[in-house]
C-alpha positions in Angstrom: 3.4 48.7 -19.6 1.4 46.0 -17.9 0.7 42.4 -18.8 -2.6 40.7 -17.9 -2.7 36.9 -17.5 -5.9 35.0 -17.4 -5.6 31.5 -15.9 -8.6 29.5 -17.1 -9.3 26.2 -15.5 -8.0 23.5 -17.9 -11.2 21.5 -17.8 -13.2 24.6 -18.9 -10.7 25.6 -21.6 -10.4 22.1 -23.1 -14.2 21.6 -22.9 -14.7 24.8 -24.8 -12.3 23.7 -27.5 -13.1 20.0 -27.7 -16.8 20.3 -27.1 -18.6 17.1 -26.2 -15.5 15.0 -25.6 -16.9 13.7 -22.3 -15.3 13.6 -18.9 -12.5 11.3 -19.8 -11.7 13.2 -22.9 -11.2 16.4 -20.9 -8.2 15.2 -19.0 -6.0 15.7 -22.1 -6.3 15.1 -25.8 -3.9 12.2 -25.5 -5.9 10.3 -22.9 -7.0 6.8 -23.7 -9.8 4.7 -22.2 -10.6 1.1 -22.5 -13.7 -0.7 -21.4 -14.2 -4.5 -21.5 -17.9 -5.5 -21.0 -18.8 -8.1 -18.4 -17.4 -11.5 -19.2 -18.4 -14.9 -18.1 -17.7 -14.1 -14.5 -19.9 -11.0 -14.7 -16.9 -8.6 -14.0 -16.3 -5.5 -16.2 -12.9 -3.9 -16.5 -12.3 -0.1 -16.9 -8.9 1.3 -17.6 -8.1 5.0 -18.1 -4.7 6.4 -19.1 -3.8 10.1 -18.6 -0.7 12.3 -18.7 -1.3 14.0 -15.3 2.4 14.6 -14.7 2.8 15.8 -11.1 2.1 13.0 -8.5 2.1 15.5 -5.6 -0.6 17.6 -7.3 -2.6 14.4 -8.2 -2.4 13.3 -4.6 -3.6 16.8 -3.5 -6.4 16.6 -6.0 -7.6 13.3 -4.6 -7.5 14.7 -1.0 -9.5 17.8 -2.3 -12.2 15.3 -3.4 -12.3 13.8 0.1 -10.3 10.7 -0.7 -9.1 8.6 2.2 -6.1 6.3 2.3 -4.2 8.4 -0.3 -0.9 6.5 -0.7 1.9 7.4 -3.1 4.7 4.9 -3.4 7.0 5.6 -6.3 5.0 5.2 -9.5 1.9 3.8 -7.8 -0.9 5.9 -6.3 -3.9 4.5 -4.5 -6.9 6.1 -2.8 -10.5 5.5 -1.8 -12.9 8.1 -3.1 -16.4 7.5 -1.7 -17.3 3.9 -2.4 -14.6 3.5 -5.2 -11.0 2.3 -4.9 -8.6 3.9 -7.4 -5.2 2.5 -8.1 -3.0 4.4 -10.6 0.4 3.3 -11.9 2.7 5.5 -14.0 4.7 3.9 -16.9 8.1 4.9 -18.2 6.5 7.6 -20.5 4.9 9.3 -17.5 1.4 8.1 -18.4 -0.9 7.1 -15.5 -3.1 4.1 -15.9 -6.1 4.0 -13.5 -8.0 0.9 -12.3 -11.2 1.6 -10.6 -13.1 -0.9 -8.5 -15.7 -0.7 -5.8 -14.1 -0.2 -2.4 -15.8 -3.4 -1.4 -14.0 -5.3 -4.2 -16.9 -5.2 -6.8 -16.1 -4.1 -10.3 -16.9 -0.4 -11.0 -19.3 0.3 -13.8 -18.3 2.5 -16.7 -20.4 5.5 -15.6 -18.9 5.4 -12.1 -15.3 5.3 -13.5 -15.9 8.1 -16.0 -17.5 10.3 -13.3 -14.6 9.7 -10.9 -11.9 10.4 -13.5 -13.8 13.5 -14.6 -13.8 14.7 -11.0 -10.1 13.8 -10.5 -9.2 15.7 -13.7 -11.1 18.8 -12.7 -9.5 18.8 -9.2 -6.1 18.2 -10.8 -6.6 21.1 -13.2 -7.4 23.3 -10.2 -4.3 22.2 -8.4 -2.2 22.9 -11.5 -3.8 26.4 -11.8 -3.1 27.2 -8.2 0.6 26.0 -8.6 1.0 28.1 -11.7 -0.4 31.2 -10.0 1.8 30.6 -7.0 4.9 30.4 -9.3 3.9 33.6 -11.0 3.6 35.4 -7.7 6.9 34.0 -6.4 8.9 34.7 -9.6 7.4 38.0 -10.7 9.8 40.2 -8.8 12.9 38.4 -10.1 11.6 38.6 -13.6 11.2 42.4 -13.4 7.4 42.5 -12.8 5.2 43.7 -10.0 1.9 42.0 -9.4 -0.6 44.9 -9.4 -3.8 42.9 -8.9 -5.3 39.5 -8.8 -8.9 38.4 -8.9 -10.8 35.1 -9.1 -14.1 34.8 -10.9 -17.0 32.5 -10.2 -15.8 30.0 -12.9 -12.4 29.8 -11.0 -10.5 31.7 -13.7 -7.8 34.0 -12.3 -6.8 37.3 -13.7 -3.4 38.6 -12.7 -2.2 42.1 -13.8 1.6 42.5 -13.8 3.4 45.7 -14.4 6.9 45.8 -15.9 9.2 47.6 -13.5 11.1 50.6 -14.9 14.5 49.2 -15.9 16.4 52.5 -16.0 
């Protein structure tokens, strides 16, 4: 008997289910976004909250996007991605809140913030998928399976075929 696992990138899977949720909605169905329009000082504020759990994978996702100055200190993560500065803090419930500004200190506009969070989410989903595939490879033997084949498609989905070892 064999078992086939298909690991579909989360962004594609959720986008297929949720439809037109938008980049920020793809991160997870529990994400929240707030946008305050420009006030008297002309500054706008954008805040995004997400349940991206693994700080190491989140840091790796940022590096994958070409972020510089990626710094993780406890429950605070900061990075510079292109001309945007991202500061994320994790609360007691494990929810990350992101503040995005221009790297030069200017306030980011909503479209810039949404685009960045969408890119971070997609990179994070890829990191999670690779970690899950690595765990399957590492644990297959101990679980009584043999990895027969593995392939990656153009859409980054991964198909792994595992065979149950004869337990006689």
